[in-house]
N, C-alpha and C positions, 0 to 999 in steps of 0.2 A: 526156871530159866528154860526157854525153848531154843534149841540149837539147830543150825542148818549149815551145810557146806556150800560155799560159793567159789567159783573160779572165773577169772577175768582174762580172756585171751587178747593180748595186744600185739601190735606190730613188732615190738622188740622184746617183750617179756610176757610170760604167762604166770599169773600169780593167783593165790587162793588161800583160803583159811576157813575155819569154823566160826560162824557168826552167832552172837546172842541176838535173837530177833526182838528182844525187848528194848535194846539200846542201840543196835547196829554196830557194836564194838566186836572186834575179833577176840575170841577166847583162846586162840592158839597163836603161834607165830604166823607171820605173813610169809608164806612160802612162795618162792619165785624161781623160775627157770627161764633161761633165754628162749625166745621163740625160735623153733627150728627153721633153718633156711635151706631149701624152700619150705614154706609153711603149708605143706600138703595136708589133706585130711588125715591120712594115716599118721604122719609125724606129730601133728598137733594133738590128735586123739591120744596117742601114747604119752605125750607130755602131760596132758590133763590127768591121765591116770596116775602118773608119777606124783603129781601135786596132791591128789586125793590120798594116795598111799602115805605120803609124808605127813599128812594131817591125821593119819590113822582113823579115817572116816569110813563108816559103812552106812549105806542108805542112799536116798535120792540126792542128786547133785544139780545145782543150778549153774549154768555156764553162759557167760556173756561172750559174744563173738562180734567182730567188726563187720557185720553183714546185715542185710535185710533178711529177717527170718519169717517164714510163712508156714505155720503149722509144723514146725520142726525142720522144714526144708530151707537150705541156705540158697538165697537167690542172688546175692552179690558177693564180691570178694575184695573188699577194700583192705589193703595192706596184708593180705594173706594170699596164698596161691589160688589161681583161678580154677584149679581143679575142684574147689569146694562148690562151685555153682551147680545147683540142682541136686546136691547130695543131701540125703536124709541125715542131717548132722546129729540129731538126737539119737538115732539108732546107731550111727557109727561110733560116736563118743561113748555111748552107753555100753557098747560091746567091749570097748577098751577098758572102761571103768568097772564093768561088771555090775552095774546098777542103772536105775532109771535116771536119765539126764533130761533136763529141761533147758532149752536154748532161748536166749533173748539177745536183741541187739545190744552192743556194749554201752552205748550212750543212754539207751532206754534204761538199762540196769542202773547206771549211775544216777539217772534222773529219779527213779522211784525211791532210791535210797535217800537222796537229798530232800525229796518231798516228805519222806517219813521221819527222818531224824536230823536233817541238815538245814541248809539255808532256805529251802523251799517250804519248810514246815509252816503251816498256817497261812500261806499266801494264796489268795484267791485270784480270779481272773486268769489271764494267760501268762504262764510261766515257761520260759525257755531256758533249758540247760545247754550250754555249749562246752565241750571238752576239747582243749587244745593240747595235743601231744604229737604222736607220729602223724596223725591226720587231724581232722576236726569232726567231732561227733555232735549229735544234737538229740535232745529229748524235749518234746512239746507236751504241755499239760494245759487243758482247758477246765478250769474250776476243779482241779485235782485229778482229772481223768487223763490218762496217757493216750496220746495219739501216736501209735507205734511206727517205727521205721521211717522217720522223716529224713535222716541222712542229709542234713543241710550243708554239711561240709563239701558236698559234691555239686553245689550250685555252680553254674557256669559263670565264671568271671575271669577277666584278663586272658581270654582265649582258651580257658581250660577249667579244671576243677579248682574251686576257691582254696582248698586246703594246700594246693601246690605252692601258694604264695603266703598264706596266713597261718599255717600250722606252726606249732611251737618248734618242731624239728627243723623247720626252715631257718629260724633264727640261729639255732645252733650250727647247722650245716654251713650257713653262709656268714657266720660270725657277725650277725647284725647287732647293732646297739638296740636298746629298748625303744628309742625314738624311731629308728628305721623300721623295726618290726611293727610298731604300733600303727604306722601309716596304712599298710594293707589291712590290718585287723580292723581299724576304724571304718575303712571302706566296706569291709565285709559286714560289720555290725550294722552299718547304715542300710545296706541292702536287705538284710534280714528284718530290720525294723520296718522298712518300707513294705515288705511282704506281709508281716504278721502283727505288727504293732503290739508286741508283748508288754505286759505291765511290769514284769521282772525278768531280768536276764541273770542267770546264775553262771558265773565264769569258773569252769572246772578244768579237770585234767591235771597232769603232773605239774604244769607251770603255775597252777594256782598257789603253790607253796611260796612263790615269789611275788604274789599279788601286789604287795606294798611297793614293789620296785617299778610297776608300770601302771598302777591304778590311775594316777594323775594324768596319764597320757591318753586314756580312753574316753570316748565321747558317745553317750547314748541318751535318748529320751527316756527310756525305761530305767527303773531302779536297777543298778548294777551291783551285784553282791558276789563275794568269793564263795566257792564251794567249801563246805566245812569238812566233808569226809575225805576230800582229796583223792589219793590213789586207792583208797579202800572202798570207794563208793560203788564201783562195778562189782566187787566181790559181794558186798552187802546186798546190793540189788538183785544179783543172781540168786543169792540165798533166799530172798523174799519170793522170787519166782518159784523155786523148788518147793517152798512151803505153801504154795497155792495162794499167795497174797498179792498177786499182780493180776488185774483183770484187763 
């Protein structure tokens, strides 16, 4: 059994655990702490360190962040403090943890996990993972190869970022019915399909646990499948990165 630590930083919670890289399953509890507000680099780094301590882990750590990541540098700050922009995130979090840290975009982390162990396994062609939660994340794969940092939740629609109307949190905040929420989601899916013509769309994020309640409301030309790893996907994918298994 090969084990690795993964941490997933979200807009509302930071969660992590030790992952069995043969199966993608957690071998520890899924530790979670509320994301500090404001989610500054210092505050988030200390919280990641707390998660790692809770798991009693020593060694390299993979960390998923809701940002475009370029060679360890944070280039955007979606749902975290803008003070992250242009920060060497790997170095900052690494100092707090006391170990080498490898950073990856949060949806990319979820995507590589789903392609390894979940709904994307064995699927050829163009596969697009979309995570619906606080925002909308995306991970794009061409014949199994990750195209990093797509961030399609920030496509410009309805006069702003698409996730401002189609994210899962919008449904909760505005107390929308499934039918009311599905309307902008379908518009968003149609736009993404027009751009990329994916063969498969994997529908992920926390809301995928309720997939059966809204599946019949969604319309796509691509095969539409629910994510299997759900909220553990980002943790598992971050662990793969730390193990050097994401190219």
